[in-house]
C-alpha positions in Angstrom: -108.3 24.5 22.1 -106.7 21.2 21.7 -103.6 22.0 23.8 -105.7 23.1 26.7 -107.6 19.8 26.7 -104.3 18.0 26.6 -102.9 20.0 29.6 -106.1 19.3 31.5 -105.9 15.6 30.7 -102.3 15.5 31.8 -103.1 17.3 35.1 -105.9 14.8 35.8 -103.6 11.9 35.0 -100.9 13.3 37.3 -103.5 13.8 40.1 -104.6 10.1 39.8 -101.0 8.9 39.8 -100.2 10.9 43.0 -103.3 9.4 44.7 -102.3 5.9 43.7 -98.8 6.6 45.1 -100.3 7.8 48.4 -102.4 4.6 48.6 -99.3 2.5 48.2 -97.7 4.2 51.2 -100.9 3.9 53.3 -100.8 0.1 52.6 -97.1 -0.1 53.4 -96.7 -3.0 55.9 -95.0 -2.2 59.2 -93.8 -4.9 61.6 -93.9 -4.2 65.4 -90.6 -5.0 67.0 -92.4 -6.0 70.2 -95.4 -8.2 69.2 -94.0 -9.0 65.7 -97.4 -8.4 64.1 -97.7 -6.7 60.8 -100.2 -3.9 60.0 -100.6 -1.3 57.3 -99.2 2.1 58.0 -102.7 3.6 57.9 -103.5 1.7 61.1 -100.5 3.1 63.1 -100.5 6.4 65.1 -97.6 8.7 64.7 -96.4 10.8 67.7 -94.8 14.0 66.4 -92.4 15.3 69.0 -91.5 19.0 69.4 -88.6 20.8 71.0 -88.2 24.4 72.3 -85.9 26.6 70.4 -84.4 29.4 72.5 -82.7 32.1 70.5 -79.4 33.8 71.7 -79.8 36.0 74.7 -79.9 39.2 72.6 -82.9 38.0 70.8 -86.3 37.5 72.3 -89.1 35.0 71.6 -88.4 31.3 71.8 -90.7 28.9 69.9 -91.4 25.2 69.4 -90.2 23.3 66.3 -91.1 19.8 65.1 -88.6 17.1 65.8 -87.0 15.3 62.8 -89.4 12.5 61.9 -86.7 9.8 62.6 -86.6 11.0 66.2 -90.3 10.6 66.7 -92.4 7.6 67.9 -95.3 5.5 66.5 -97.9 3.4 68.3 -98.5 -0.2 67.2 -102.2 -0.9 66.6 -102.0 -4.5 67.8 -100.1 -4.3 71.1 -100.2 -0.5 71.7 -96.4 -0.3 72.2 -94.8 3.1 71.6 -91.9 2.5 69.2 -89.1 4.9 68.5 -89.0 5.3 64.7 -85.3 4.8 64.4 -85.6 1.5 66.3 -88.1 0.0 63.9 -86.6 -1.0 60.6 -89.8 -0.9 58.6 -90.9 2.4 60.3 -87.5 3.9 59.5 -87.7 2.7 55.9 -91.3 4.2 55.5 -90.1 7.6 56.8 -87.2 7.7 54.3 -89.7 6.9 51.5 -92.1 9.6 52.7 -89.4 12.2 52.7 -88.2 11.2 49.2 -91.7 11.5 47.9 -92.5 14.8 49.7 -95.3 13.2 51.7 -96.1 13.8 55.4 -97.1 11.5 58.2 -100.5 13.1 58.3 -101.2 11.7 54.8 -100.2 8.1 55.6 -100.8 7.3 59.3 -104.2 6.8 61.0 -103.5 9.8 63.2 -100.7 12.2 64.1 -100.6 13.3 67.7 -98.5 16.4 68.1 -96.2 16.7 71.1 -97.8 19.9 72.4 -99.6 20.2 75.7 -102.8 18.6 74.4 -101.0 15.8 72.6 -98.8 15.0 75.5 -101.8 14.9 77.8 -103.6 12.4 75.5 -100.6 10.1 75.5 -100.1 10.3 79.2 -103.8 9.6 79.8 -103.6 6.5 77.6 -100.5 5.3 79.4 -102.2 5.8 82.8 -105.2 3.8 81.6 -103.0 1.0 80.3 -104.0 1.6 76.7 -100.3 2.2 75.8 -97.1 0.6 76.9 -93.6 2.0 76.5 -90.7 -0.4 75.9 -87.1 0.5 76.1 
């Protein structure tokens, strides 16, 4: 039927538009506040922090939750500085746009390291080896 072909065509068009929008965000230019170099978002690494939620004493079973994206960090691909997202204007702007467009850091950044035991160990190892630096 004609209407089914039109629906299929519209769905394919929408899928293509979503893919183009994602590519725009991956090409979003981020400027490092330390080295001042500019790189695409797809070259940066996002560090997703977690925190422990402990329920009231009458309930059992605490669990980890993801930190709000604006309270996370990102690693500059040029100088390897760990930048707090809220302290980087272009990073902060990108995160706001991702939320508005219902996208996640995993879709845009080169890699997302989750702040669990394994992720923290990877970051600490990189710091020890001098592959990362933390600036206040």
